[in-house]
C-alpha positions in Angstrom: 0.5 6.0 -44.2 -1.1 3.9 -41.6 -1.3 0.3 -41.2 -4.6 -1.5 -41.2 -5.6 -2.4 -37.6 -7.5 -5.5 -39.0 -4.6 -8.0 -38.9 -4.0 -6.5 -35.0 -7.5 -7.8 -34.2 -7.6 -10.4 -36.5 -10.6 -9.1 -38.0 -12.0 -10.3 -41.5 -12.1 -7.7 -44.8 -15.4 -7.7 -45.9 -16.6 -9.2 -49.3 -16.8 -6.1 -51.3 -13.5 -4.5 -50.5 -12.0 -8.2 -51.2 -13.6 -8.1 -54.7 -13.2 -4.7 -55.8 -9.0 -4.6 -54.5 -8.5 -8.5 -56.3 -10.5 -8.5 -59.0 -7.6 -9.4 -61.6 -9.8 -7.2 -64.7 -10.1 -3.9 -62.2 -7.5 -1.2 -61.5 -7.8 0.1 -58.1 -5.4 2.6 -56.4 -5.2 0.5 -53.6 -3.1 -2.5 -52.6 -3.8 -5.1 -50.6 -2.0 -8.2 -49.0 -3.0 -10.8 -46.8 0.3 -12.7 -45.5 0.7 -15.9 -43.7 3.4 -16.8 -41.8 5.0 -20.2 -40.5 7.6 -20.9 -38.0 9.3 -24.5 -39.1 10.2 -26.4 -35.8 10.0 -24.1 -32.5 8.3 -21.4 -30.8 7.6 -17.9 -33.6 7.4 -15.8 -30.9 5.1 -13.9 -33.1 2.5 -11.8 -31.2 -1.3 -13.9 -30.8 -3.4 -13.2 -34.1 -0.2 -12.1 -36.3 0.6 -15.2 -38.2 -2.2 -14.7 -40.7 -3.9 -11.1 -41.2 -4.2 -8.0 -44.3 -3.2 -4.7 -45.0 -3.5 -1.7 -46.3 -1.2 1.1 -48.5 -1.7 4.6 -47.2 -1.9 6.7 -50.2 -1.1 10.6 -50.6 -4.8 11.2 -50.2 -4.6 10.6 -46.5 -3.1 12.6 -44.2 0.9 11.7 -43.2 3.8 10.4 -45.7 2.0 8.1 -47.8 3.8 4.0 -47.3 3.4 1.1 -49.4 1.9 -1.9 -47.9 5.1 -4.2 -48.4 7.1 -1.7 -46.5 4.3 -2.2 -43.7 4.9 -5.7 -43.8 8.7 -5.5 -43.7 8.3 -3.1 -40.4 6.0 -5.9 -38.8 7.9 -8.6 -39.6 11.0 -7.0 -38.0 8.9 -6.0 -35.0 8.6 -9.8 -34.1 12.7 -10.3 -33.9 12.6 -13.9 -35.2 15.2 -16.3 -33.8 17.6 -16.8 -36.7 18.2 -19.9 -36.0 14.2 -20.7 -37.1 12.8 -21.2 -40.3 10.2 -18.6 -41.5 8.2 -19.1 -44.6 6.2 -16.2 -45.5 3.2 -16.5 -48.2 1.5 -13.0 -49.7 -1.3 -12.7 -51.8 -1.2 -9.2 -52.8 -3.6 -7.2 -55.1 -0.5 -5.4 -57.5 3.0 -6.9 -57.6 5.6 -4.6 -55.7 6.7 -1.8 -57.4 10.8 -1.1 -58.3 11.3 0.3 -55.2 9.3 -2.4 -52.8 11.1 -5.1 -54.7 14.5 -3.7 -53.7 13.3 -3.8 -50.4 11.9 -6.9 -50.0 15.3 -8.5 -51.6 17.5 -6.7 -49.3 15.2 -7.8 -46.3 16.2 -11.5 -47.9 19.4 -11.3 -48.1 19.9 -10.0 -44.6 17.4 -12.4 -43.3 18.3 -16.0 -45.0 16.3 -17.7 -42.6 12.9 -15.9 -44.1 11.7 -17.5 -47.7 9.3 -15.3 -49.2 6.6 -16.5 -51.5 3.8 -14.0 -53.3 0.8 -14.5 -55.0 -0.4 -11.5 -57.6 -3.6 -10.6 -58.3 -2.1 -8.1 -61.5 1.6 -6.4 -62.6 2.3 -3.3 -61.4 3.6 -1.6 -64.4 5.6 1.8 -63.4 8.8 3.3 -63.9 11.7 0.0 -63.1 8.7 -2.6 -62.3 10.5 -5.0 -64.6 14.1 -5.1 -62.9 12.6 -5.1 -59.4 10.7 -7.9 -59.8 13.7 -9.9 -61.6 15.9 -8.4 -58.7 13.4 -9.9 -55.8 13.0 -13.2 -57.6 17.3 -13.5 -58.1 17.0 -12.9 -54.4 14.6 -16.0 -53.7 11.7 -15.1 -53.8 9.1 -16.9 -55.8 6.4 -14.8 -57.9 3.5 -15.9 -59.5 0.1 -15.2 -60.9 -3.1 -15.6 -58.3 -5.4 -18.3 -60.3 -8.4 -19.5 -58.7 -7.5 -21.7 -56.4 -5.5 -18.7 -54.6 -8.3 -16.6 -55.3 -10.7 -19.2 -53.1 -7.9 -19.5 -50.8 -8.3 -15.8 -49.9 -11.9 -15.8 -50.0 -12.1 -18.7 -47.5 -9.4 -17.2 -45.0 -9.1 -13.7 -44.8 -12.6 -12.2 -45.8 -15.8 -12.3 -43.7 -17.6 -14.3 -46.1 -20.7 -14.8 -44.1 -19.9 -18.9 -45.0 -21.0 -18.2 -48.6 -18.6 -19.6 -51.0 -16.0 -17.8 -53.6 -18.0 -16.3 -56.7 -15.4 -16.2 -59.7 -16.5 -13.0 -62.0 -16.3 -13.1 -65.5 -12.7 -14.2 -67.6 -10.9 -14.9 -64.3 -9.1 -17.8 -66.1 -8.3 -16.1 -69.1 -7.0 -12.7 -67.4 -4.5 -14.9 -65.1 -3.2 -16.7 -68.1 -2.4 -13.2 -69.6 -0.9 -11.7 -66.4 0.7 -14.9 -66.5 2.3 -15.1 -70.0 3.3 -11.4 -69.5 4.9 -11.8 -65.8 6.5 -15.0 -67.5 8.3 -12.5 -70.2 9.8 -10.5 -67.7 11.1 -12.9 -65.7 12.5 -14.6 -68.0 16.3 -14.0 -67.1 16.3 -16.5 -64.6 14.3 -19.3 -63.0 13.4 -20.5 -59.5 11.8 -23.5 -57.6 8.6 -22.8 -55.7 9.8 -25.4 -53.3 8.6 -27.0 -50.4 6.1 -24.1 -49.1 2.9 -25.3 -47.1 0.5 -23.0 -47.8 2.0 -23.5 -51.4 1.0 -27.5 -51.4 -2.3 -26.7 -49.5 -3.2 -24.9 -52.2 -2.1 -27.4 -54.2 0.7 -25.3 -56.4 3.4 -27.2 -55.8 6.2 -27.1 -58.7 8.5 -29.4 -60.0 10.8 -29.3 -62.8 10.6 -30.5 -66.2 13.0 -30.8 -69.2 12.1 -27.9 -72.3 9.7 -29.5 -75.0 9.2 -27.3 -77.8 5.6 -26.5 -77.8 3.3 -24.5 -75.7 2.2 -26.0 -72.4 2.2 -25.4 -68.1 4.9 -24.5 -66.8 5.8 -21.3 -65.1 3.3 -19.1 -67.3 0.3 -20.1 -65.3 2.7 -19.0 -62.6 4.3 -16.4 -63.7 7.5 -18.1 -63.8 10.1 -18.7 -66.8 9.3 -20.3 -70.4 13.2 -22.0 -70.4 12.4 -24.3 -68.4 9.2 -25.3 -67.1 7.0 -26.3 -63.6 4.8 -29.2 -63.2 2.4 -28.0 -61.2 -0.3 -30.4 -59.5 -3.7 -30.7 -60.9 -6.8 -28.4 -59.6 -9.9 -29.7 -59.0 -12.2 -28.1 -60.8 -12.4 -24.8 -63.3 -14.9 -22.5 -63.6 -18.1 -22.7 -65.8 -17.1 -19.4 -68.0 -13.7 -21.1 -68.8 -15.3 -24.4 -69.4 -18.1 -22.8 -71.7 -16.1 -20.7 -73.8 -12.5 -23.5 -73.8 -14.9 -26.4 -74.5 -17.1 -25.3 -76.9 -16.5 -28.0 -80.1 -16.2 -25.3 -83.5 -14.3 -26.2 -86.1 -12.6 -23.3 -86.1 -12.1 -21.6 -83.0 -10.7 -18.3 -82.6 -8.5 -17.2 -79.2 -8.7 -20.0 -77.8 -5.0 -20.8 -77.2 -5.5 -22.9 -74.3 -5.6 -26.2 -73.7 -7.7 -28.1 -71.1 -7.4 -31.7 -70.1 -9.9 -33.3 -67.4 -8.8 -36.5 -66.8 -10.6 -39.9 -65.0 -7.8 -42.2 -63.8 -9.5 -45.6 -62.9 -7.0 -48.3 -61.1 -8.3 -52.0 -61.0 -8.9 -53.8 -57.6 -7.9 -50.4 -55.7 -9.7 -49.6 -52.4 -8.0 -46.0 -50.8 -6.9 -44.2 -53.9 -3.3 -42.4 -52.9 -3.7 -39.5 -55.8 -6.8 -37.4 -56.9 -8.8 -39.9 -58.9 -10.5 -36.6 -60.8 -8.8 -33.6 -62.0 -7.4 -30.5 -64.7 -4.9 -29.7 -66.6 -3.9 -27.0 -68.4 -1.1 -25.4 -70.3 -0.7 -21.8 -71.8 0.2 -20.4 -75.1 4.3 -20.2 -75.7 5.6 -21.9 -72.9 7.3 -25.2 -73.4 4.8 -28.2 -71.7 2.2 -28.7 -72.8 -1.2 -30.4 -71.0 -0.4 -33.7 -72.1 3.2 -34.0 -70.8 1.9 -31.9 -68.3 0.4 -35.2 -67.0 2.2 -37.6 -67.7 5.1 -35.9 -66.0 2.8 -36.0 -62.4 1.4 -39.1 -63.2 4.7 -41.2 -63.6 5.7 -40.3 -60.0 2.6 -42.0 -59.3 2.2 -44.9 -61.3 3.1 -48.8 -60.3 4.3 -51.5 -62.2 1.8 -53.8 -60.0 -1.4 -52.1 -60.9 -3.2 -51.7 -64.2 -4.7 -47.8 -65.2 -7.3 -47.1 -67.4 -7.0 -43.4 -68.1 -10.0 -41.3 -69.7 -8.9 -37.6 -70.7 -11.2 -34.9 -71.9 -9.4 -32.4 -73.8 -10.7 -28.7 -75.2 -7.8 -29.2 -78.2 -6.7 -32.8 -79.6 -3.3 -33.3 -79.0 -0.4 -31.7 -81.1 2.2 -34.1 -83.0 4.7 -33.6 -80.5 2.9 -34.9 -77.6 1.3 -37.8 -79.8 4.5 -39.0 -80.2 5.6 -38.4 -75.7 2.1 -39.8 -75.6 2.6 -43.0 -77.7 6.1 -43.7 -76.2 4.2 -43.8 -73.0 2.1 -46.3 -74.3 4.5 -48.5 -75.5 6.7 -48.0 -72.1 3.9 -48.8 -69.7 1.7 -51.9 -70.9 -0.2 -51.8 -68.0 -1.9 -48.3 -68.9 -4.5 -48.1 -71.6 -5.5 -44.6 -72.8 -8.9 -43.1 -74.0 -8.8 -39.4 -75.1 -12.2 -37.5 -76.5 -12.2 -34.0 -77.7 -13.9 -31.0 -77.9 -12.3 -30.2 -80.8 -9.2 -31.4 -83.6 -6.1 -29.4 -83.4 -5.0 -28.4 -87.2 -6.7 -31.1 -88.1 -5.6 -30.5 -92.1 -1.9 -30.8 -91.1 -0.5 -34.0 -92.1 1.7 -34.0 -89.1 -1.4 -34.0 -86.8 -2.9 -36.4 -88.5 0.1 -39.0 -88.7 0.1 -38.3 -84.9 -3.5 -39.0 -84.3 -3.2 -42.1 -86.3 0.2 -43.3 -84.1 -2.2 -42.9 -81.1 -4.5 -44.8 -82.5 -1.8 -47.7 -83.4 -0.2 -47.8 -80.3 -3.9 -48.7 -79.0 -5.0 -45.2 -78.0 -8.7 -44.9 -78.5 -9.3 -41.3 -79.9 -12.7 -39.7 -80.4 -15.0 -36.6 -80.1 -16.7 -35.3 -76.9 -20.3 -36.1 -77.4 -23.4 -34.3 -75.3 -22.8 -36.6 -72.4 -18.9 -36.5 -72.4 -19.5 -32.5 -72.2 -22.2 -33.3 -69.3 -19.8 -35.4 -67.5 -17.4 -33.0 -67.5 -19.7 -30.3 -66.2 -20.6 -32.2 -63.8 -17.2 -33.6 -62.1 -14.8 -31.2 -63.5 -16.8 -27.6 -63.3 -17.5 -25.6 -60.2 -21.6 -25.5 -61.5 -23.2 -24.4 -58.3 -25.8 -27.5 -58.9 -26.9 -25.6 -61.9 -27.5 -28.2 -64.9 -25.7 -28.5 -68.0 -26.9 -26.4 -70.6 -25.7 -27.6 -74.6 -24.9 -24.5 -76.9 -26.0 -24.1 -80.3 -25.1 -27.0 -82.9 -22.9 -28.8 -80.4 -24.8 -31.9 -81.3 -24.4 -31.3 -85.3 -20.8 -30.2 -84.7 -20.1 -32.9 -83.0 -21.1 -34.9 -85.9 -18.8 -33.5 -88.0 -16.2 -33.8 -86.1 -16.7 -37.6 -85.8 -16.8 -37.7 -89.5 -13.7 -35.8 -90.1 -11.8 -38.0 -87.2 -13.0 -41.1 -89.0 -11.4 -40.0 -92.3 -8.1 -39.3 -90.4 -8.1 -42.8 -88.9 -9.6 -44.3 -92.1 -6.2 -43.5 -93.8 -4.1 -45.8 -91.8 -4.1 -49.6 -91.2 -7.5 -51.2 -91.1 -7.8 -53.0 -87.8 -8.4 -56.7 -87.9 -11.7 -57.7 -86.4 -12.0 -59.5 -83.6 -13.1 -62.8 -84.9 -10.0 -62.6 -87.8 -7.4 -62.0 -85.2 -8.7 -65.4 -83.0 -9.3 -67.7 -86.1 -5.6 -66.7 -88.2 -4.2 -66.1 -85.5 -4.9 -68.8 -83.4 -1.8 -71.4 -82.6 -4.0 -74.4 -82.9 -2.6 -77.5 -84.4 -6.2 -78.3 -86.4 -9.0 -75.5 -87.2 -12.4 -76.9 -85.8 -16.0 -76.9 -86.9 -17.1 -74.8 -88.3 -14.3 -75.0 -90.8 -12.5 -72.2 -92.5 -9.6 -71.5 -94.8 -6.7 -70.3 -92.7 -5.0 -67.1 -94.5 -1.7 -65.6 -94.1 -2.0 -62.3 -92.3 1.3 -60.0 -91.6 1.4 -57.3 -89.2 4.4 -55.2 -89.2 5.5 -52.2 -87.2 8.7 -50.1 -88.4 11.0 -48.3 -85.5 13.1 -45.7 -86.5 16.3 -44.7 -84.8 14.9 -43.3 -81.4 12.3 -45.9 -80.8 9.6 -43.9 -82.7 6.9 -46.0 -84.3 7.6 -44.8 -88.5 5.4 -46.9 -90.1 3.0 -49.9 -89.3 0.4 -51.7 -90.8 -1.4 -55.2 -91.4 -1.5 -57.2 -95.2 -2.7 -60.7 -96.3 -1.7 -62.5 -98.7 -3.4 -61.9 -102.1 -3.3 -64.5 -105.4 0.3 -65.2 -106.8 1.2 -62.6 -104.2 2.4 -63.7 -100.7 1.8 -61.1 -97.3 5.8 -60.8 -97.3 6.1 -59.5 -100.6 3.7 -57.3 -100.1 5.5 -56.1 -96.4 8.8 -56.0 -98.6 7.3 -53.8 -101.6 5.9 -51.2 -99.0 9.1 -50.9 -97.0 11.2 -50.4 -100.4 8.6 -47.7 -100.9 9.3 -45.5 -98.1 12.9 -44.8 -99.6 14.3 -45.5 -95.7 17.7 -43.2 -95.1 21.0 -45.3 -95.2 22.4 -43.6 -93.2 20.2 -44.4 -89.9 19.4 -47.7 -88.2 15.7 -48.8 -88.2 13.9 -52.4 -86.6 10.9 -53.6 -88.2 8.9 -56.8 -85.9 6.5 -58.4 -87.5 4.1 -61.0 -86.4 2.7 -63.6 -89.1 0.4 -66.4 -89.0 2.4 -68.4 -91.4 5.9 -68.8 -90.9 7.5 -67.4 -94.4 7.7 -70.3 -97.9 11.2 -70.3 -99.2 10.7 -67.8 -101.8 9.9 -65.4 -99.5 12.6 -66.3 -96.7 15.0 -65.7 -100.2 13.3 -62.2 -100.6 13.5 -60.9 -97.1 17.3 -62.0 -97.2 17.7 -59.8 -99.6 16.1 -56.6 -98.2 18.0 -57.0 -95.6 21.5 -57.6 -97.6 20.4 -54.7 -99.8 19.0 -52.5 -96.8 22.4 -53.4 -94.0 21.1 -50.2 -91.8 17.7 -52.9 -91.2 17.1 -55.4 -88.6 14.5 -57.9 -88.6 12.6 -59.7 -86.0 9.9 -62.4 -87.0 7.4 -64.0 -85.0 5.3 -67.0 -86.3 1.9 -68.3 -84.7 2.8 -71.6 -86.4 5.3 -73.2 -88.9 4.2 -73.6 -92.6 4.6 -77.1 -93.6 7.5 -77.3 -91.2 8.2 -81.1 -92.5 9.3 -80.4 -95.7 13.3 -79.7 -96.2 12.9 -77.1 -98.3 10.9 -75.2 -95.8 12.8 -76.0 -93.3 16.0 -74.8 -95.0 14.2 -71.5 -95.3 14.3 -70.9 -92.0 17.5 -71.4 -91.7 18.3 -69.3 -94.2 16.5 -66.5 -92.5 18.4 -67.4 -89.1 22.1 -67.5 -90.0 21.2 -64.0 -92.4 20.5 -62.3 -89.0 16.6 -62.4 -89.0 15.3 -63.4 -85.8 12.7 -66.1 -86.1 10.9 -66.8 -83.4 7.2 -68.6 -82.3 4.9 -66.1 -80.9 4.0 -66.7 -77.1 1.2 -65.0 -75.1 3.3 -61.2 -74.6 3.5 -61.3 -78.6 -0.3 -62.5 -79.3 -0.7 -59.3 -76.3 1.1 -57.0 -78.1 -0.4 -57.8 -81.6 -3.9 -57.9 -80.2 -3.5 -54.1 -78.6 -1.9 -53.0 -81.4 -3.5 -54.4 -84.7 -7.1 -55.6 -83.7 -10.2 -53.4 -83.2 -10.5 -54.9 -80.0 -12.8 -52.1 -78.2 -11.0 -51.9 -75.3 -11.2 -55.6 -74.3 -7.7 -57.1 -72.7 -6.8 -60.1 -74.7 -7.7 -63.2 -73.3 -6.5 -66.0 -75.4 -7.9 -69.2 -76.4 -7.5 -73.0 -74.6 -3.7 -74.7 -74.3 -2.5 -71.4 -75.6 0.9 -72.0 -74.1 0.9 -75.5 -74.4 0.8 -75.4 -78.4 3.8 -72.2 -77.9 6.0 -74.5 -76.3 5.2 -77.5 -78.8 5.7 -75.2 -82.0 8.9 -73.6 -80.1 10.4 -76.8 -80.2 9.6 -78.2 -83.4 11.0 -75.0 -84.9 14.4 -74.9 -82.3 15.1 -78.4 -83.6 14.8 -77.0 -87.8 17.3 -74.0 -86.2 19.4 -75.9 -84.3 20.6 -78.7 -87.5 24.4 -78.6 -88.2 24.1 -76.9 -91.6 26.7 -73.8 -92.4 25.4 -71.1 -94.6 27.4 -72.3 -97.9 25.2 -75.5 -97.6 22.5 -73.0 -97.2 23.0 -70.8 -100.1 24.0 -74.1 -102.1 20.8 -75.5 -101.2 18.6 -72.6 -102.8 20.4 -73.2 -105.8 19.7 -76.9 -106.0 16.1 -76.7 -104.8 15.5 -73.7 -107.5 13.1 -72.5 -105.2 9.9 -72.0 -106.8 6.9 -72.4 -103.9 3.3 -72.8 -105.3 1.0 -70.6 -105.6 -1.2 -69.5 -102.7 -3.8 -71.1 -105.2 -2.3 -74.3 -105.5 -1.6 -75.0 -101.6 -3.4 -77.7 -99.6 -2.4 -76.4 -96.9 -3.5 -73.0 -97.5 -1.6 -70.4 -96.8 
């Protein structure tokens, strides 16, 4: 078989040859290989116009002995007599993966030439004889093997094809076929993982991959690049997806079969930034049965670019809403990074009938994330900003708006089953730390917002209760905690934000709760002090403090945290009110004087018995609670 003369003359492949032989849904008899060579630091010694090119195999229907295209490539590289002191990077785009024999020949070449690194992108998987063992041998020799995606096909079109200025037009189901082939290659290579590191062509294609710890659920890793499921590799996002992929995967059906992938279109906005150091828009995608979902791929990618000195507003448009495992990871990320706001709009709800998934969505909502359903405007925006639409207008599918309304109702039903968020006006009035109410006058009531964290810091429950007739908010809160039947062998932490500090009766009940459940750690932050000049109320606060219950006054940070977690803030930042810090300092000094009074634990317990604690009912208090 003879090698094509095209590469020596630096000719380009014609359009039909490329489309016919590289389409990942056809089975052709020929193998075409496009290659690029890069020499780091120094004169390559490669003949002109041979650093890039394409080759074709010679079959039995042609004169002479048949020869596979991979062997032609090895002969060409050997003829260059490369300097072994210089590192050579070779990237191949091939219509079929190497057969077993060629894979072993390539592996032997890599072992003999340690100065050469090889990366192979294949359109299809050749599946005869011992091809699986051959591919694993090649990978073990250090070669990087992956399946071609839209971006690699487009790169080949622009670099090796005589396209006459025409843009690359993807064929039907290009992405779906790539995903299926990636999964197949992943299974073949599962005995070894290698890292696609530092290749300049790979970086040029936006496919630089980095390791991430394995997760329990499917996701983006070498599944989309032909790697192993045991150790995912996080790639950079792609710019856009093809129209067929968008129309299929973002169709907002209530029950959608065959859509095992999740696509996440993201937009990152930063306050006061002029020249972003990373893309503001892009698309992540995960593949089924691999360890990292699209949400976690984004977080891994974004974490390396996150600055604590900037504020971010991130918007996700997702084909599926997050699963329970991802909601937990995303919620933890938001709790850790308070300078990040997240809005999620999903085309469909993932397993929305499962209680765990519903809990996950409520968890996200509880930590301040906006969770919603994609509307017509959202689909149109995605089409215009994340799809290779060829300037074609967005056309909605049948029942798109009707399905969106059904999903909105279902999501609202799920989110309603969690705590009722405080209205902005109620929060400002009831949590305001002003010493007096100004006109128009209103009654100050007791609201208690609580958050229960588990041993690993995850939020297990949160809510907001207010006092009712003959039953204070603190007592209602204690009832909720007792009802949970927490595991006594695990430790828990509870943070409470309360408008009024506890009365003596409630203080005693809170101490009883801590004494009965020693695995609980309780922190109480009060906006104002209730009857702080009355002795028995002071003793109640001292009793809490002496029983290892943290008692403090809410400052701006606590008000902000309460605003973000328990208030229907419509995405607005916490602004505070006039003299917030001044009032906080005054109330804090007053509380410190109370807690620092020289009384011992026995004195406190005796004081409680002597006082026969029976604080006035809410209805009888002149100073409303």
